[in-house]
Structures are given as C-alpha cells and as structure tokens.
N, C-alpha and C positions, 0 to 999 in steps of 0.2 A: 504494500500500500504506500502511496506517495505521501509527501508532506501535507498536501491538500486533504487527502483522505484522513490522515491523522488529526488534522485541525478540525475537520467535520465531526469526527468521533468525540474529540475532547470537549466540544461545545454542547453535546447532547445531554439532556436530562435522562439518566438511566431508568427513570420510572415512567417516561412518556413513550407511547407507541411511536414507531418509526414507519413511514411509508416511503417506499422507493419504487418509482415507476421509470420506465425507459424502454426504448426500442430494442428489438432483438440484437444480441451480440454487443451491447453497449457497455457491459461490465457491471451491471447493477447487482448481480448475485454476489460478486466478489466483495462489494461494499457491505452487503447484508451480512456476509460471513465475517468480515473484519469487525463489524459492530458487535456481533454475537460473541466473538472470541474476546473482545476487549471489555465488554460491559455485561455479557450474559443476555439471555432472552431466547425466544424461540422464533425461527425463521418460518414464516407462513407464506405459502404459495398464492400468488394472485395472477396466475397465467391459466387461461381457459383450456389449453391443450396439455399442459404439464400435469393435470389432474389424472390423466388416463394412464393405465398400467402397461399398455402394450407398445409404447414407443419411448423408451427412456433416452436412448442416445439421440434419436432424431429430433426430439423436442428439447434437448439440452437441459434435461433435469439435472439437479446437483448430483455429483458423483458420490459413490459410496464413501470415498475418502472424506469429502466435504460433510457428509452426514455423520461421520464419526467425530467431527470437530465441533459441531453444534446441532442442537435438536431442530429437525425439519418437520413440518406438518403440511398436509393436503397435497402431497406430491404422489402421483402414481397410485392413488387409492381407489380409483373408479374403473370398473371394467370398460374396455373400449367400445362395447356395444350398448352402453347405458347412457341415456341422456343426462346432461348436466348443464345447469343454467346458472345465471348470476344469483337467482333466488336460492338455489341449492348452496352456492358458495357463501352467501350471507348467513344462512342458517348454521353453517359449519364454522364460520369465523366468529360468530357472536359469543360462544363460550370462551374463546381465547381473550376477549376484551376484558373479561372480569377475572381471568386467571392470575395467579401470582407472578408468572413469568411474563415479562414485557414482550409483546408481539413486535416482530420486525417483518412487515408485510411487503413482499417484493414480487414484481412481475410486470408483464407488458400488456395486460388487458385493461385498458383504460376504463371500460364500463364497470369493472369490479371496484375500482377505486372511487369513481364518482357515485356509484350506488352506496358504497360504504360511508362516504363523507357527506353526501347530499341527500340520500334517501332513495328508495326505489318504490315505485307504484306497485301495489300488490294486485296485479292483474291476473285473473284466473288463466290457467293454461288453456291453450287452444286445442280443441279436439281434432284428431286427424282428419275427420270427414270435412270439417270446415276448411282446413288447410288444402285439402284435395279439391274442394269446390272452388277456392280461389284460383288454383293452378288451372283448372278447367276453364273458368271464366276468363282468365287472363289470355289463354290461348284462343278462345272463341271470340271474345268481345274486345280485347285490347285494353291497355292500361287506362286510357282516358275515360272510358265508361265506368270503370271501377273507381277512379278518382271522383267522378261525379256523385257517387253513392256515399262518399264520406261526409261527415258533418263539417260545417263551415269552419269551426274552430280548429279542427284537426288539419283541414286543407291549408289553412294559413300558417301552420307550424312545421309541416314536414316537407321533405324534398319530393315533390310530386313527379319527378322524372326517375326516381329510384324505385324499381319494382319491389324490392325487398321492404322498403319503408312503407310503401302503399299497401303491400300485402299484409304487413303486420297490423297497420291501422284498420284495414278492412276486416281482417279476422277478429280483432278485438271488438269492433262495433257489431259484427255479426254474432259473436259469441255472447257478449254481455249487454248489448243494447245501449252502451255508453261509448262515446268517442274516446280515443286514446289520450287526447288533450285533456279531457275532463279527469281521466284517471291520473294523469301526471300532475294536474293541479291539486289533487288531493293526496299527494305523496306524504307518507308518515315521516316523522323526524328521523334523521340519520342515526345509525348505530354509533358512529364515531365522528363527531364534528371535526372539521379540519383544524380548528384552533386548539384542539386537544392533542395534536400530534406534531411530530417533526416530519413534514412532507418534502420529499426531494424528487425531482424528475431529471433524468439524464438528458442533456441537450447535445445530441450526437449529430453533427453535420454529415451530409451525404458523402462528401469526399473522404472523411475519416472512417465512416462506418462501412462503406462498400468493400474495401479490401479485407476488413475483418470478417464480413459475411462470407466472402469467397474463401478465405482461409479456413473458416470454421466448418464449412460443409465438407471440404477436403479432409479435415481432421475427423469429422464424424464417420466418414467412410473408413478411415484408418482404424478408428476405434470400434468398428463392427456394425455400422448402420445397415450394411447390406445383409449381414447375418440376421439382424433384427427384422428386416423386411422379409427375409426368407421364412422366419418363424411366424410371421403374420400372413403369409401367402395364402394358405388354405382357407382361412376365414375372412380374407379381405373382401370388402365391398365398399364402394365409394360413398354409400349412404350411412356408413357407421359414424357415430359421433367423433371417434378418434381419427377418422380418415382425413380430417382437416389439417392434420400435421403436415407441415410443408415438406415436400420431398417424398412423402409416403407413396402417393400415386405414381410418381416418376420412378421410384425404385422398384415398385411392384411391376410397372410396365417393362422395366429392364429385365427383371427375372422371368417375365413371360415371353421374352424374346422380341418385344415390340420396338424397343429403342436401345441404343448402346448406353453403356454406363456413362460415357462422356456426355451424351445428350441429356441423360437423366440428371447429372450433376449441374449442367448448365441451366436446364429449365428450373431446377429447384433453387439455384442461386438467384435467378431472375425473379422468381416468385417471392423469395425472401426479401430481396431489395424492395419490391413493390409493397410487401407487407410492412416493412420498416417505415416506408414513406407514409402509409396510412396511419401507423402508430404516431409518428411525429406530428402529423396533422391534428390528430385527436388531442395529444398532449398540449400542443400550442394553443388550441381552441378552448380546452376545458381545464387546463391546469396553469393558468396565467399567474396565480398567486403562490404557486409552489416554489420552493427554493431550487434554482437551476444549478446543475452540476456539469462541469466540463469534463467529459471522460478523457480527453487528451491529457489533462493535467492530473488525472487520478492515477495514472500508471497502470490501468487495468488492461 
C-alpha cells in the first residue's frame, strides 16, 4: 500500500463503516484488505456477480490467501442458477450493520451502494408471465406503444429509449397497478445513511484502467479460468443468473469449438472495458459527494 493508502487508513474512525466503490480492476479490494488488516473489520461483498459460487476466478473474487488475512462475507455463497437481487443483498447486509465487527463494504455494483445509503423501493417481484407478456408485446407492438401505456409521472422520469427501463416500468405498473415513480417516491429510509460512513469511490481514468483490464484477463487464464469454464460447460446456459460474468460466454464458446481462445480473450476484454465505462458513468452521476481516490497514487 502506498503512502496515500496509509494516510487514508490513518484518518478512518475504526468504529465507522467503510464503503469502497470503483470500476473493475481499479484496486478497491486491495484497499479493503489493507483497512481490515490495519484496523480489523469484516470485508463485505457489494458486487452482483461475485455472489455466485461457480465463477471464482473469472469474477475476480478474493483469493483464498486474501480470505485467510481477513474475514470475507457474501462472496460465492449463491448457486449460479439462483436469482439474486439488490433486495436479497440488502437483507443479507442488514445484520452486518449492527454486528460488533465494523463492515468494510466493497464492490463495483453501484445500485447496491445507492440502495444501501439512499433506500430502495420495496416493489413486489414481477411474475414470469408478466415479464413474458412484455417481451411478446415489445416484439409485436414496438417500444412506443408500451411507453404510451405508462403513467405520466413515470414517463417523465425514465429513459424512454431504453427497452430495459421501459420494460421494468411497464411490468411494475402491470403487476401492482402503481407506477414505478410512485413506488420510488415512497422509498423507506436507508439502512445506512451516507453521513454515517466513510465513503470512497475509485476515480480510475480510461487510459490507466484499460491496460490493467487487459493484463488481468490474461492473468485469469493463467490462473485457471479456462478450467473453471470447463467445469461449468455441462450446465451452462446463457439465461443462468451467473452467466452475466464477463468472459463466461466467450470461454464457453471457445470450449465448444466456436471461436479461438485468442478471440475469446479479446471479446471478453472489450466487454470488460465497456462495463468499466458504464460503472464510471454511474459513479460520476450518483456518487458526487463520495471521497475520490486516485488509484494511480495508491500503488494498487
């Protein structure tokens, strides 16, 4: 850890929860581990893909060595075929907030952090038949007709060109009879208000992060990501919740003889860069009051 990292740790209140967000490959997990080793506490995962048990290497979960240095929670504890949402995560994090050990919450899923510190609307789960109805209507009628069926308040709030956003809003209205905007406006208080934490976000510029992403995927291959993909081959299906792991579909395609390993690595690296860009966009828009960390100066 660099002098900047040591300075950050020295200024922390050991009794106060720590939040560390950042794009993939930015070094946030190294800071979390350094804090835990210096001050104690339990490292809690806030990454939506690292919760699954079937892609340890490919999702860059902490190594077994790291797990011997500090207590880790909510990593690899969910079967890859089981749905897991931000609501599930909040329910699992809640007991940690009142436990004796200070939580050090680290990850790249921005929605987890904002739900924790700003609150999350308790919207009922959408039944599969309603989701299927939306997909059918989208194919038959097009997006604009479905947008027209939304309530005015919701239409004014969401991205009407984004089928995923429109679909979510349409499904909520269909299922509950209330617009998603109304649900959001009645959001309960947050579990952990931001002013009760030490919140940090890694500000990793593209020109610094891209080479790290490229090196890291090569390292994953050397560490056994291809063997991991082979272990998942028989049960693989793109609809599995854990199939969102970047590089999983590409390595499976290689094992099936559809693409070369070089092409698989190239595609996965491109997808990771695109994902990191989306993460940075979220953090810049939603975490403006968080303390910024320059990973270049951290020595991670």
